[in-house]
C-alpha positions in Angstrom: 0.0 0.0 0.0 1.4 3.3 -1.0 1.0 5.6 2.0 2.4 8.7 0.3 0.0 11.6 -0.3 0.3 14.3 -3.0 3.0 16.9 -2.3 0.3 19.5 -1.4 -1.3 17.3 1.3 -0.5 18.5 4.8 0.9 16.3 7.6 -2.5 16.5 9.3 -4.2 15.2 6.2 -1.8 12.3 6.3 -2.6 11.6 9.9 -6.3 11.6 9.2 -5.9 9.3 6.2 -3.8 6.9 8.2 -6.4 6.9 11.0 -9.3 6.3 8.7 -7.3 3.4 7.2 -6.6 2.0 10.7 -10.3 2.2 11.6 -11.4 0.4 8.5 -8.6 -2.2 8.6 -10.5 -4.5 11.0 -8.0 -7.4 10.9 -5.0 -5.1 11.3 -3.1 -6.6 8.3 -2.3 -3.1 6.8 -4.5 -3.8 3.8 -8.1 -3.2 3.1 -9.8 -6.2 1.8 -13.0 -5.9 -0.2 -15.2 -6.5 2.8 -13.5 -3.9 4.9 -13.6 -1.4 2.0 -17.3 -2.0 1.4 -18.1 -1.8 5.1 -16.3 1.5 5.3 -18.2 2.9 2.3 -21.4 1.6 3.6 -20.9 3.3 7.0 -20.2 6.6 5.2 -23.1 6.4 2.8 -25.8 4.0 3.9 -26.1 4.2 7.6 -27.9 6.5 9.9 -26.3 9.7 11.2 -25.5 8.1 14.6 -23.4 5.3 12.9 -21.7 7.9 10.8 -20.8 10.0 13.9 -19.5 6.8 15.6 -17.2 6.2 12.7 -16.0 9.8 12.7 -15.5 9.6 16.5 -13.3 6.5 16.1 -11.2 8.3 13.5 -10.5 11.2 15.8 -10.1 9.1 19.0 -6.5 8.7 18.0 -5.5 6.5 21.0 -8.6 4.4 20.9 -9.4 5.1 24.6 -13.1 5.9 23.9 -12.7 9.6 24.6 -11.6 12.7 22.7 -8.9 14.6 24.4 -8.3 18.4 24.2 -5.5 17.6 21.7 -7.7 15.4 19.6 -10.5 18.0 19.6 -8.0 20.7 18.6 -7.0 18.5 15.6 -10.6 18.2 14.5 -11.2 21.9 14.8 -8.0 22.7 13.0 -9.0 20.4 10.1 -12.5 21.8 10.0 -11.2 25.3 9.9 -8.8 24.4 7.1 -11.6 22.8 5.2 -13.8 25.9 5.4 -10.9 28.1 4.3 -10.2 25.9 1.3 -13.9 26.1 0.2 -13.7 29.9 0.0 
């Protein structure tokens, strides 16, 4: 799996990409098999909002402790702010 992002991608984007991958990689083999990929897409597109929010929570709960720390929340807000600025 090529973990490199385009040159213009930020380090924070890379962290989020890696975290999404880790959440979807259920068997922790560093590959997404077809079932993991489909399940991930289904969670993003075909589930209710609560399930989608749970997935997003897992992505930003970087240490998997079931809570979002101040540092993790700051990362979320920073990414959200950057996303809003790029939409302008």
